N, C-alpha and C positions, 0 to 999 in steps of 0.2 A: 550643407543643409542651411535652410533659412533660420535666421536668428529668432524669428517669431514662429514657434511650432505649436502654439496653443490654438489649434484649429478646431472649429465646431464640427465639421464634417468628418466622419470616420474615413472617407476616401482620402482626405488630405493628411490625416494622421498617419495613414499607411504609407503615403508616398514619401514622407520624410525619411523613411528607412532604406530607400533604394538608390543611394548615391554611389555605392561601391562599384568597382570595375567589373567584378564577377568573373565567370568563365564562359565558355561557349559549348554548345552541344547541338547536334542535329535533331530536328523535329520535322514532321510533315506539316506543310501548310496546304490544306486541301483545296483543290480547284473544283468549283461547282458550276455546272453548265445550266444556264437559264433559258436555253432555247425551248420553244413550244411551251411557254411558261404556263398558260392557262390549263392546258391538258395535263401537264406533268407537275402541277403545283404540289400535290400531296408528296410526291417523291422528292421534290426540290426542298420542301419544308423539312422532311426528315433528314436530308443531307445538310442543310443549314444548321439544324439543331445539333447534329452530331458534331459538326465542326466547332460550333459556338460553345458547346459544353465541354470540349476537349481543350483545344488550344486558345480558343476565342478569337482566332484569326482565320480567315478564309479568302479565297481569290475567286472572282466572278469572271466567267468566260461566256461568249455569246450573250452579252448583257443588253445589247441594243444601242449603246451610245457609240457612234461611229468614230473610227480612228481619225477621220477628217475633222470632226468636231473637237476631239481631244487635242489634235495638233494645232488647231486654231486657238484653243484656249491656252496652250503652253506658249504659243507665239505671243499672244496678248500679255501673259504674265512676264515674259522676258522683256517685252517692250516697256511695260510698266516699271520694272526694276531698273531698267537702263535709263530712266528719266533722271534729271539732276536732283540731288538731295533736296534742293530748295523747292522744287516742284512738288515732289512727294510729300514734303513737309506741310503743304497746304491742306492735306487731307489726313490729319493725325488721329490716331486712336487715343481718344481722351481717357483719362483715369476712370475706371469703372465701367467702360463700355467694351463692346466686342465687334467693333466695325472701324474701318480706316487703316491707316499705315502705321506701323511700328518698326523700329530699328533697334535690334539687340535689347529689347525691353522685356521679353518674357523670361521670368526667373522661376524655375521650377522648385517646388519645395524639396525635391530630392537632391538638388545641387547647391541652391542658394546663389548660383551665378547665372548671368544671362546666356540664353541659347545663342549660338553663333549664326544668327540669321536675321533677315527682315521678312515682314509679311504684310499682306494687305488683305482685309477681311470684308466681305460683302454680306450685310444683313439687310435685306431689301427694304423693310419699312423704316430703317433708320439711316438711309443713304442720302437724305437731302443735303446738298452741298458737299458731298463726300466722293463724288465721281470726278475723275480727271475730265477736263473739257475736251470737246472734239478737236480743238486746235492742238492740245497737248498730246492726245492719244486717239487718233481717228479710229472709229469702229469699236473701241474697247468696250463701251457699255453694252452694245448690242450683243457682242460676242459673249460676254460674261453673264448677262441675264439669260440667254438661251442655254448656256452651259449649266448654270445654276438650276434651271427648271428641269433639265434632262436628268441631273443627279437627284433632284427631289423625287421625280417620278420612279426612278430606279430604287431609291431608298424605301419608298412606300410599298413597292413589290416585296422587297426582302422583309420589311417589318410586318406585312400581312401574313407572311409565312410563320413568323414568330408568334403573332397574335393567335393563329390557329393552334399552334402547339401549346400555348399558354391557357387555352380555353376562353380567350377574349373574342368579342365580335371581330369579324375579318377586317373591317375598316377602323378598328379602334385607334391604331396609331396614325392612320391618315387623318382622322378627325382632330387628333391631338397635335398635328403638325400642319394645320390648315394655312396655306399660303395666302388665302383671301382675308385672313384676319390681321388686324394691325398689331396683334400680339405675336405674330410669326417671328421666329428667331432662329430658323435653320441658317447656317452660315457657310458661304463658299469662300474658302481661303486660298490664297496663292502664297507659296513660300520660296524664298531664295536663301539657300545656305551658301555662305561665302566660299569663294575659291580657296583651296589650300595650296595652290601653286606658290612656291617661294616661301612658304611658312616655316617657322623655326621648329626645332625639335620639341620645345616647350609647348608650342601651339597644339601639337598633336596629342597631348596627354589628357585632354579633356574629352568632351563629347560635343557633337554639333547640336543635339537636342536632348536635354536631360530626361531621365526615366520618369514616365507619367502614365496615368490612365486618362482616357478622354472624358470630357464632361457629359457627353451627349448620350443618345440612344444607340446610334450607329455611325461609324465613319466609313466613307467611300474614298479611297485614296488612289489617285492617278499618279503613276511614276513613269520615268523613261528608262529604257534599257541602258545599262552601264552607269546609271546614277543611283547606286544602292546605298546601303548604310542602315536601313531600318532593321531593327532587331526586336524580337518579342521574348516575353517570359510569361507563361500562363499564370493567372492569378492564384491558382491552387498551389503553385510551386514557389510564389513569392513570399517566402516565410522568413527570410533572413537577408542580411547585406550581401552575402555570397550567392548571388543569383546566377543561374545558367541561362545565357542568352543565345537565341537562334536568329541567324540572318534570314530576312524575308526577301525572296527574290524580286528584283525590280524589272518588270517587263512591260514594254509598250503594249497597250491594248488590253491588258489585264487589270482589273480593278481589285485592289487589296482592301478587305473590310476587317473591322474589329468592333466588338461590343464595347459600349461606353457605360459610364456610371449610372445614367438615368435608367437604362434598360436593366441593369443589374438590380436596381431597387425595385423596379416595376415587376421583376420576375422572382422576387425574394431570393435572390442570389443564384437562381438556377442557371442564369446566363451571366457568367462572370466577366466583368470588365478586365481587359487584358493589358498588363504593363508592357510598355514599349519605349524605345529610345532611338535616336539616330547616332550611330558611332561615327568617329573620324574615319576617313579612308586610310588604308594602308599604303605604304610607299609604292607598292606595285600595282595600285588601283588608280582609277581616274581621279585626278586632284582638282579638276575644274569646278565651277559652280554647280550646285545641285538644285533643281527645281522640282517641286511637288505641288499637287493640287488636291488638297483634302476637302471633302464636303462633309460638314458636321450636321447630322440629323438631330436637331435639338427641339424638344417639345415647345409649343407656344407658351408664352410667359404666364398665361392664366391657367394652363393645364396643371392639375394637381397630380403629383407622382405619389401614388398610394401602394404601399407594400400590401399584397393580398392578405398576408398573415398578421400584419401589424408589427413585423420585425423592425421596420424603420417608421418613424413618424411621418405623417403626410407632410409634403412640402410643395410649394409651387415651383414650377420650372424656372420662374423668374428668380426666386430667392435662392434656389440651388445653384443656378448659373452664376449669380452675383457673388456668392461665396467663393466659388472656384476662380472666377476672374480676379477677385480681390487678392487671393493668394498667389496667383501666377503673374500679376502685373503690378505688384506692390510698388515698384520703382518708376511706373509710368506717371508722368505729370500732365494734368489737364491744361 
């Protein structure tokens, strides 16, 4: 647990309680078919709502992002992380920001220790001087810009369904996540969890990524078959240190989604933000590096997150995200 637990946000206060190993149990992670989206939108919205209000996690199939585009993005991520440390270090995530490269710098309030990973985050309006050059990584920028926009478009489809269920205008969330605005702060992240091949017994006692809820409205996560480890615990069951965790299948071509803290506030807790972590692999599982590509649907900085009933005080998305970043990257130096 972090030494400084005097957090202003209720989400952070809750997170400090979730560092225990816990137990495991089976739960269903629903798969939702997005095919023929416009005609089936009401049916899809009902299915999304049922999944989000139950486990808070669901998986999308027939979502429209091609396997070829996902493969290209994973290849770009692997090439980035294979760069020399000195090269990656030219594009650092400075203290208090949410873009650039970090190495074992994210410290979750639930553990107080760094996650066993490195990541590179793309927040488009903030990327001046933060892209690897064409000489360092040919084609990287074009690949990741296209992938970021494909994920944004899909995220807006999903959020438009939640807007309908909440009684908001259908494009309410699209306007709050406007990529044409300089205040845009959706983030495409690439994550590399370190290989556990040759690790000591002590190394396996922790977790790869500490228990947390996401900062955003919605997360779209791309994973590769055989590179699992993601576990969930529904928010309604996260009431003690002894949590029951469920493995979330990692399957190529299927996008795993979860609700984040922003949408929980915007929905007056009707849509709970779901606790999750990345466990260490077992000895009989794949021990090599794990790559994942989460897209964080984060409202524009000037958007005001208003709890319809007044349960939560209004807060700008910029202020909300800044408090979450400050708590999770306390050790990062600018």
